[in-house]
N, C-alpha and C positions, 0 to 999 in steps of 0.2 A: 404767780400773778399776776395773768386778764383775771383770775375769780374777783382774785380781790379791788379789782377794779372795774369793774361787772356789778361789783354790788355794794361801792359807793357810787357809784351812775345811780341806778335803783336807790339808793335811796335819797338822792340830791331829788327825785321823779315823785320819788312819796312826800317830800318835803313839798316842792316847792311848784308842783302841778304838772301838768300834761305837755311836758316835754316829751320829743321822741327819742327813745331807744334806739338806738342803726348798731347792728355786734352782728357777726360770723367768724367764721373759720378762712375767708384771705382775708380778715382784716386785720392790719398790726395793734390797733385799738381800737376799741369801743369809742362809740361819740356817741351823744347827750344833741341833738337838734334841737331847737326850744323855738317857739310856735313865730318869736318875733324875726328869728333868723330866717324861719323860711315864711316867711310876711313880707320879709326884705329883699329877696331874693326877686327872677326879672316873669317879671305874673303873666300869664294863660290865661285866655281865656277859652273855653273850647263854648258856643253857642247848641242849643236844641238836644241835647241825651235827651232820648226816652229812656227809661226802666224798665228792659227789657228784662223777663226770665227764663229760665231755661227750656220750659216749654213755647214758647213762645206770647204769652199776654203781656201786656203792656202794666208791668205792677206803678210807673207814672207818668204822668205826661213832658213830656220834650222842658226841660231844665236847662239851661248855661247854672255855668260854674266858673269859677274865678280860684285860681292856685300853680300850682308849679310843677312840672313833669318830674315826675318819679325820677325819670334818670339824669335831671340837674345835682338829686340829692351823692345819689350813687357816683355818678364823674366826681367829685369831690370827697369821698371817698380815701382811706389810703388801704388800698389792697396791694395785697402781695400775693403775685402772678411765679414760678417759674418758667414757667414758655409762653407765651404768646398764645396758644390754643390751648392753653386756660382756662380762657374767657368762654371759650364753649362751654364750660360745662358746669358755671354758675346760674343759682338758682340763685333769687330775691322774693322772701319768703313778708310777705305783710301782713301783720296781724293785728284783729283788737281788742279791744278790753275783753271785750266774750271771749277771748279766744279762736273768734274765724281767721282764715286768713285763707290768700292767695298768693298763687306765686307765680310768677314771670319773669322767662331765660332773661339773663344776660344781651344776648347778642334780636332777645323781640324786642328790650325795650331801646335797643340803641341802633340797631341795620333795619325792623320793619317797622310798619305805617301802623303797625298796632303803636309802640312806642312814645311814635306819637301826640296821641291819644291818653297816655295810659298820667294821669291829671292829679296832685295830693290835691287835695281841694282843702281850701274853708274859707266860701263863699259860695251857697245857689242862690240863682235869681240875688243876685248883687246885696242878699244878706246874709250875715255871718252863720257858721255852721249852727254858734255855742259858744261857750268860754274855752276860746282856742283850742277847736273840736276840729278834728283833721279826717276828712273820707278820703276815701281811694277810689276815681272812675277807669275806667276804662273804653272811654269814650268810642271805640274803632273798632269791638269788637261787639258779632255781631247779635249775643246774645249781653247785652249790656250788666245784668242783673249778678252774672253768677261772681262777677270779681269786682262787685260797690262791695267796701266795706268802710262800715262810721267808727268812729269814736277808733280810731286810730292808734296804736301805742309803742310798738312796733315791727323795725325791719330787717331780716335777719338776708345776710349776702356771704355765701356759702358754696363751697366747692361739691361736687356730686358721682362723682372721677371713680368710675366703676373697673377693676379687668375685665379681661372674654375667659371666660369659662370655654373655650373650645375643647371638645367632645375627640375630636376625630387625629388631632397631634396625642397620642401619648409615650 
């Protein structure tokens, strides 16, 4: 049933433009978040964010970004878990149209200073990024470039719980 719903949602995205698909194995249902939904959320402005590559080179001068915190979107999702400790195993993957992907843990977004600067941006230096285009900025990273995602199209919210393989107990 979830695959049928996902198919309908993807078809909606193809027909109606640049909506954001949110899906994952801890969600009771997939969700389409429209650009208008995002624009209607509480706006955050993050000032003077330089784009620094992983080698330390400054790729782009400091810019100002307008958007919404990624955790605002995650917080509004129908997340289904069995135990409260399951939040420790949730990973959020943000995916661009070209399939570039970055990840955050649930705790990183909700319990650290990093989460205070993970912005789903719709404007840079007070100008729209493009026709209903979204980008992800992780402003509090030491090197902001590696987790900068242009043209965000999908967010995956998944549990990555593993069992310990203990060879000492036989």
